[in-house]
C-alpha positions in Angstrom: 0.0 0.0 0.0 1.6 3.3 -1.1 -0.2 5.5 1.4 0.5 8.0 4.0 -1.4 9.6 6.9 0.2 12.6 8.6 -0.6 15.4 11.1 1.4 18.5 11.5 0.5 20.9 14.4 2.3 24.2 15.1 1.3 27.5 16.7 0.3 28.6 13.2 -1.5 25.6 11.6 -3.0 22.2 12.4 -3.1 19.9 9.3 -4.1 16.3 8.9 -3.7 14.7 5.5 -4.1 11.3 3.9 -2.8 10.3 0.5 -3.1 7.1 -1.6 -0.9 7.1 -4.7 -2.9 4.3 -6.3 -6.3 5.9 -5.9 -9.0 7.0 -8.2 -9.0 10.8 -7.7 -11.3 10.9 -4.6 -10.7 14.0 -2.6 -11.8 16.2 0.3 -10.1 19.4 1.1 -11.1 21.9 3.8 -8.3 24.4 4.4 -10.2 27.7 4.8 -8.6 28.9 1.6 -11.1 28.2 -1.3 -8.6 28.4 -4.2 -6.2 26.1 -2.3 -9.0 23.6 -1.9 -9.7 23.9 -5.6 -6.0 23.3 -6.5 -5.7 20.3 -4.1 -8.8 18.8 -5.9 -6.9 19.2 -9.3 -3.9 17.3 -7.9 -6.1 14.5 -6.8 -8.4 14.3 -9.8 -5.8 14.7 -12.5 -3.1 12.6 -10.7 -5.6 9.9 -9.7 -4.5 10.2 -6.1 -7.0 9.8 -3.2 -6.4 12.9 -1.0 -8.0 14.2 2.1 -6.8 17.4 3.7 -8.1 19.2 6.8 -6.3 22.4 7.8 -6.9 25.1 10.4 -4.6 28.0 10.2 -4.1 31.6 11.4 -6.1 33.0 8.5 -6.7 36.1 10.6 -3.0 36.9 9.9 -3.1 35.9 6.2 -3.2 32.6 4.2 0.6 32.2 3.9 1.1 29.7 6.8 -1.9 27.6 5.7 -0.8 27.4 2.1 2.9 26.8 2.9 2.3 24.2 5.6 -0.2 22.3 3.5 2.4 22.1 0.7 5.0 20.9 3.2 2.7 18.1 4.6 1.6 17.1 1.1 5.2 16.7 0.0 6.0 14.8 3.1 3.1 12.5 2.4 4.3 11.8 -1.1 7.8 11.0 0.2 6.4 8.6 2.8 4.1 6.9 0.4 6.9 6.5 -2.1 9.1 4.8 0.5 12.6 3.9 -1.0 11.2 4.8 -4.5 12.4 1.4 -5.9 10.7 0.4 -9.1 9.1 3.8 -9.9 9.3 5.6 -13.2 10.9 8.5 -11.3 10.7 11.4 -13.9 7.9 12.6 -16.0 6.5 15.8 -17.5 3.1 17.1 -18.7 1.7 20.0 -20.7 -1.8 21.2 -19.7 -3.9 23.8 -21.5 -6.8 25.6 -19.9 -8.6 27.9 -22.2 -6.2 30.8 -22.8 -3.3 29.4 -20.7 -0.8 26.7 -21.3 1.4 25.2 -18.5 4.3 22.8 -18.4 5.6 20.8 -15.4 8.5 18.4 -15.2 9.2 16.4 -12.1 12.1 14.1 -11.0 11.5 12.1 -7.8 15.3 12.1 -7.4 15.5 12.5 -3.6 17.0 15.9 -4.2 14.7 19.0 -3.6 14.8 21.8 -6.1 12.1 24.0 -7.7 12.1 26.4 -10.6 8.8 28.2 -11.3 8.3 30.7 -14.1 5.0 32.5 -14.3 3.8 36.1 -14.6 0.7 37.1 -12.7 -1.7 39.9 -13.5 -3.3 40.3 -10.1 -2.1 40.0 -6.5 -4.4 37.2 -5.6 -6.8 34.6 -6.9 -9.6 34.7 -4.4 -7.8 34.5 -1.0 -4.7 32.8 -2.5 -1.9 35.3 -3.2 -0.4 34.7 -6.6 3.1 35.1 -5.0 2.4 31.9 -3.1 1.9 29.7 -6.2 5.7 29.4 -6.6 6.1 29.1 -2.9 3.7 26.2 -2.7 5.6 24.4 -5.4 9.0 25.1 -3.7 7.7 23.9 -0.3 6.2 20.8 -2.0 9.5 20.0 -3.7 11.4 20.5 -0.4 9.6 17.8 1.6 8.8 15.5 -1.4 12.5 15.6 -2.1 11.9 16.1 -5.8 12.9 18.4 -8.6 9.9 20.4 -9.8 10.2 22.7 -12.8 7.0 24.5 -13.7 6.3 27.1 -16.3 3.3 29.0 -17.6 4.1 29.4 -21.2 1.3 31.9 -21.8 -2.1 33.0 -20.6 -4.4 36.0 -19.8 -6.3 34.8 -16.8 -4.5 34.1 -13.5 -7.0 31.4 -12.4 -6.5 29.6 -15.7 -2.7 29.9 -15.4 -2.6 28.5 -11.9 -5.1 25.7 -12.6 -3.2 24.7 -15.7 0.0 24.5 -13.6 -1.6 22.3 -10.9 -3.2 20.0 -13.4 0.2 19.6 -15.2 1.8 18.9 -11.9 -0.8 16.3 -11.1 -0.3 14.5 -14.5 3.5 14.6 -14.2 3.3 13.2 -10.6 0.9 10.5 -11.7 3.3 9.4 -14.4 6.5 9.6 -12.3 5.0 7.7 -9.3 3.9 4.7 -11.5 5.6 1.4 -10.9 7.7 0.4 -14.0 7.5 -3.4 -14.2 10.7 -3.5 -16.2 12.6 -2.2 -13.2 11.6 -5.3 -11.1 11.8 -3.3 -7.9 15.3 -1.8 -8.5 16.2 1.8 -7.9 15.7 4.1 -10.9 19.3 5.4 -10.6 22.7 4.5 -11.9 23.9 5.0 -8.3 21.7 2.1 -7.1 19.6 4.2 -4.7 17.8 7.5 -4.5 
């Protein structure tokens, strides 16, 4: 079973999360930040991951801690569910259009965290989700997932469409990268012999 159940509680947030890598896209998200819930749904549905997220954060301050900590816990859940990563495909990429926007994401579940995010935003926020936190979400996710994530919005006019295209592309790339490759017969997808 490639699953994880985690809780992270600090003075700023209290997050519980469950993840099944071999799911069917079932999802429930209640973070208090509507657009974050919407993006978590995209990850689940387009990655075919079963995902449940409950978060209580200091939204009276701003949504930063809730968004960042949710990404950190989600990345940690992926890392735990992947285990030693033996037998996985490891690296994958996806393009995703959404109306006027086109996004590209490449991931490498290498065990080495790094993120590069290229996007231009037209407004300071999408609902209650600051657009400056889209790259920060992906950076935080990469850090605890121990993965390379390179994400780029190639073009688009609408910030909602740009962000949603990014998250859908992320989901599809993660779905492909986390798959078990039967040709590997349980070996590490690395010339070093381990990740």
